[in-house]
N, C-alpha and C positions, 0 to 999 in steps of 0.2 A: 642376043638372047639374054646375055648377062645384063645389058643395059635396061631391057624391059623389066627384068626381075627387080632390079635396083629401084626403078621408078615405081613399081607396084608396091614394094615395101615402104617406100617413102610416103606414098599416098595413104596407105593403111595407118601409118603413124600420125599423119595430119588428121585423118578421120577420127582416130581415137582421141586426139587432143581436143578437137572441136566438140566431140560428144561429151568429154569431161567438162569443158567450159560451159556447155549448155546445161549440163546437170547441176553445176555449181550455181549458175544463174537461177535455175528453176528452184533449187533448194532455198536460195536466199530470198527469193520472192515469196516462197511459202512460209518462211520463218517470220518475215515482216508482216504478212497477212495474219499469221497466228497470233503475234504479239498484239496487233490491233484488236483482234477478236477477244483476247484475254484481259485487256485493260479495263479497270472499273470505270463506269460512267459516273457523272456527277450525281445522277439520280440514285445509283447504287450506294455511293458514299453518303449522300444525304439521308438515305434510309437507315444507315448505321449511326450517324452522328446526330442528326437533327431530330431527336425524339423528345417527346414531352411526357411528363408524369401527371396523371390525373390524381391529385391529392385526395379527392373524394373516394377514390377506390382503394386507398391505402388505409387499412383498418388495423386497429390495435386497441385494447382496453386501456392503454396507457396514455394515448395522445390527448384525449379530451381532459382527463384528470390533470395531466401535466400542464396544459395550457390554462386551465381554470385555477387550479390550486396555487400555482406560482404567483398569481396576482396578489395573494395574501401573505407572501413571505417577504420579510424585511431583514435588513441588517441591523444588528444591535451593537452600539459603540460604547465602550467603557472608558470614561475619562477619569483621570486621577490628578489630584493636586500634587505637583512636584515641588517639594520644599527645597529651599536654598538659604544660604547665609545663616547657618545655625549658631546658636550660642547655648552653652551648657546650663543645666540646672540640677540642683540637688547633688546626688552621688554619682553623677555621670551617666545615669541610665536614661535620662530624659533629654529630648532635643526639642527646643521651642523655636519654631521658625519665625524669622522677622519678615520674610517675603515668601511668596509661593507663586508658582505658575502651573498651568494645566498641560497635560500631555495625554495623547490617546494611548491607553495601556493595552487594549486588546479589542478584538471584534468577534462577534458571533452572529447567530441568526435568531429570528423570532417569527411567530405566526400570529396574524390578526385573528382573534376568535370572537370578537363582538363588534357590532356596528358602532359602538361607542368609543372604540379606540383601544381596547384591551388587547395586550400582546402576551402570549406565552413564550417563555424562553427558559434556559437553564440558569440556576443560581450561580454556577461558577462563571457564567458569562459576565454577570454584573457585580461579582464579588469585589468588595472594597472600593467600589466606585464612588467618586464625589459628584459625578454627573453622568447621566445616561441619555443617549439619543437613539432614535431609530432612523433608518435611511433606506431609500429605494429610488432608483432611476435618477441619481444625482441630487436628490432632495434630502434634507436632514431635519428632523423634528425632535423637539424636547420631549422627554418621557420621564415619568415618575415611577419608581419602584413602589408598588402598593402592597405587595406581599412577596415573601420569599421564605424558603426552607432549605437549608443546606443538606439536611438528612435525606431528602428525596430529590435534591438538586433541581428544584422548580422555582421559578419566579414569575410574577405577573406584573407587567408594566402597563401604565396608562399613558397613551399619547393622543390626546384629544384632537390634535391638529391633523392627523392623517385621515384620509378619506379612501380607504381601501375596503374591498369586500371581505366579509368574515367567512372563514371556512366552517363547515358543519363538523361537530365532534362526533366521533364514532363510539362504539362500545368495544374496548380492547379485550374484554372477557370473551368476545365472540371470535377472536382471531383464530385462524387455522394455519397449521404448519403447511407450507407449500404455496400459500397465496402470495400474490404480488406485494412487494414492499416498495413504494415509490417515495424516494427521499429527495426533498428539495431544500436547498440552503445556499449559503454563501461561502463555499470553501475558499480559504485564503483571502477573503475580503471581497470588496465591491468589484474587483476585476472580474470575478467569476460569479456575480450575483445571480441568484435564482437558478443555479445549476440543478439539473434533474438527473438522478441516477436511479437505476431500477434493479431490483433483485427479488429475493423471496424471503418469506418469514422462515428462518432456519430452525428456530426452537422457541419455546415459550417457557416462562418461569425460570429463566436462568438466574441463579443466585450470584450476585456480585457483591463482594465485600470491599469496602473502601474506607480510607482515612479521610474524614472531613472535619469541618469546624461547624459548631452550632451557629445559629443565626447571629450570634454576637462574636464569633471568631474563636470560641473555645473548642479544642480538639475532641473528636469522638470517633468511634468505629461503628459503622452502620452496615447492614445487609439489606439489599433491595432485590426484588424480582424484576427481571428485565426481559425485553423482547430481543432475541438475537436475529439479525438480518445479515445478508451478504451483499447488499447494495453498497456501492463505494461511498465511504464516509471519510472526510478529511478535516483538518484543522479549519475551523470557521463554520462547519456544519452544526456545531453545538447549538441547541435551542431551536433548530429548524423543524421541519415536519416530516413525518413518515405517514403516508396516505395509503388507503386501500383503493380498489378500482371503482368505488362509489364516490371517491373524492372526499371521504371522511378522514379527519385527523385521528389516527390511531396510536401514534407514539411520537416521542420527542427524542431525536438523536442526542446521545449524551456522551458515549464513550466508544473506544475501539481497542481491540487487543493489539498491542504493539510489540509484545515480547513474550517468549515462551517461559522466561524466568520470572518476569514481573507480572503483576495483575494488570487491571485496566488503567488506562491513562486518559484524563480529560483532554480536550482539544487545545489547551493552552500549553501543553508540555508533552513531549514524546521521549520515550526511553530508547536506548540502544538495545538491539537484540541480536543474538547469534543465530537464531532460527528465523526462517522466512515465514511471516504470518500475513495472510491475505484475507480480506473480506470477512472479518469477524467483528461486527459492530453491535452495539447495544442501544436500545431505545427504551425510554421510560414509558410505560403504558399510560394512555391518556386518562384512564379511570383513576390513576393515582393523583393526577393534577386536578380532577374535577372538584373535590371538596374545597381546595384552596380558592379556585375560581368562583365557586358558588358563594363562598364567604365574601369575596371581594364584591360580587354583584349585589349581594344583599345589603352591603354598606355603601353602595355607589349612590352618589347624589350629584346629578349633573349641574345643579345650581352652584356647587362649590368649585366648579372647574375654573371659572373666570377669576383670575387673581386680582386682588385689590391694588390700585395704583397710588393709594394714599402714602405720603411720606411722613410716617410717625416714628419716633424712637422705638426700637424693639424692646420688649420687656426682657428682664434678666432674672436669672436664678439667684445671683448673689454668691458666686463661687469663682475661684481662680483655678484654671484647669490647664492640663497639658496632655499630649498624646504619648503613650508609652512607646519607647523605641522598640524596633524589631529585636535588638540585642537583648533587651530586658526580657521579652517574652521567650526568646530562645533559651535564655539562661534557666527559665522556669519550665522548659520543655513544652511550651505552648499551652500551659494550663490557665493562662489569663485570657479573657476575651478582649476583642478590640473595643475601643470606646474613648471617652474623655475622662482622664484621671483627675480627680479632685485633690488639689494640693492645699486649698484653703477655703473655709466657709465663713462668710461674713455674718456677724451677729445681726439679729433682727432682720433677716432676709428671708425671701421665700424658701431658699434652700434649708436654712436652719429651722424654719417653722415646719418643713416637711420631714425633717429627720435625716437629711443628707449629711454624711460625715466625711471628714478628711480621710483619704485613702479609698473612697468609693470609686468605682468605674461606672460612669453613666453609659449604658448600652442601648437604651431605647427611650424615646420621648414621644408620647402620644401616638404610639403605634409605628413610629419610624425608627429603623435601625440606625444607631449612631456608631460609626467606625472611628471617628477622630474629632478633634476640636472644631474643624471647619464645618462638618456636618451638623454639629450641635448649634453652632452659630447660625447657619442657614435655616435650620428648623425653627429656632427661636424667632427669627425674623419674620416668619410666616404666621406667628401667633399674636393675637390681639392682647393688649393689656387687660388684666382682670380675668383672663381665661384660666380655668382649672384644668390641668393636663395630667395625664398619667405618666409616671416616670419609673423606669426599671434600672436598678443599679446592681453591680456585682460587688459583694462585700466579703473580705477575708477577715475572719474573726481574730481577735487578740492582737491586731496590728493596724496602724493607720499609715504604714509606709512599706509597701511591698518591695521597694528598692533594697531593703535590708534583708530580704528573704532569699533563701536558696531553694526552698520548696514551698508549695502552697498547701496549707493545712485546711482546716474546716472553712468552707466558704459556701456562699449561696447567692441566688438572685433574689432581690427584694423589690416588691412593688410599692410605690409611693404615689401620693398625689400632691401636686404643687400648684398654688395660685400665683400666677406671674404678675409682676408689676414693674414699671420703669424705675430703675435705680440710678445711682451715680456712676462715676467712672470706674468700671471694673471689667474683668474679662467677660463674664457671662451673667 
């Protein structure tokens, strides 16, 4: 009896073990089946990954403007003659170079505004340049500064070699706070050319006070009414375009707030700030630039664009000149303009006939700003013998040697007329 009970219990244990094994096998098969059922198919993955965007269905008032307006935005390159191998003159305030080389001093942006190659930019972009070019898509073209005004920070260039579409001008008096501000330019140079940033018109008529120089380099304080925008503006955007959603040029980016303690700074220099300032930029209203552009177009003559290839000796004024050093102007607190300083006037020369005197600073010749002796030489080389040109000089009364002065007294700009002719061996 005991043997039977023993066998019965053993059989029960075997039955339980087999049942447990069967259950484990059943569960295992169920898990494997479930895993296969939950695995994503190639079609399911493709539905997530392999999708397309129909660009025609992506709408924005910005897209068309950005793609069209950027075709008219160019880089503006400011080249300066770099002097070397100096020797002294006079009282140590003058430096006369024996040799010079050219360097790229800075870059900015510009916008083509006529089919004839006229480009709007900022005056501070081309300030003190000895040569200016415009560039886009790896190409570079010579440009001439045909008008500029430091007080409104506007300059007009003419680059007849470029063949780019001209943007339409808007009416900045019709701007509204809250409308889109589409800014296009070359922040940091050609690496980021034709960059598009978008924001809103934040305010109108913002009064901005700044220390500038007049068109001849003499210091002045000016106040201008600006358009405030929050579109990203960086160094190199100066002179580019601020467009509305109609694609019209409504403003010219000029400055951005970089410090809570300091006022506005142009794009060739930034100040340090303890406060964090973001997206407060200023644009010059296009209506401010229109009178200058209109004057340029009224005096435009396409027949004068082709330069003469004749090799004839350039006419001269009959003066010996030099360029005032930065130290000299700093000594006089910036009260002298840039230009070509006259240290000698030849007798019976065009200069003496016109009334030019020793100590005069030649700042303009036939409408072209003269910043240094090289520019005067280049400008004279473009004029034919026998031509009568208009000359503007800065004259300090009661002295013919500003190197002896510690302060500038009575002074004025004087307009003269000079009839040029070929002379002997002299500076100009």
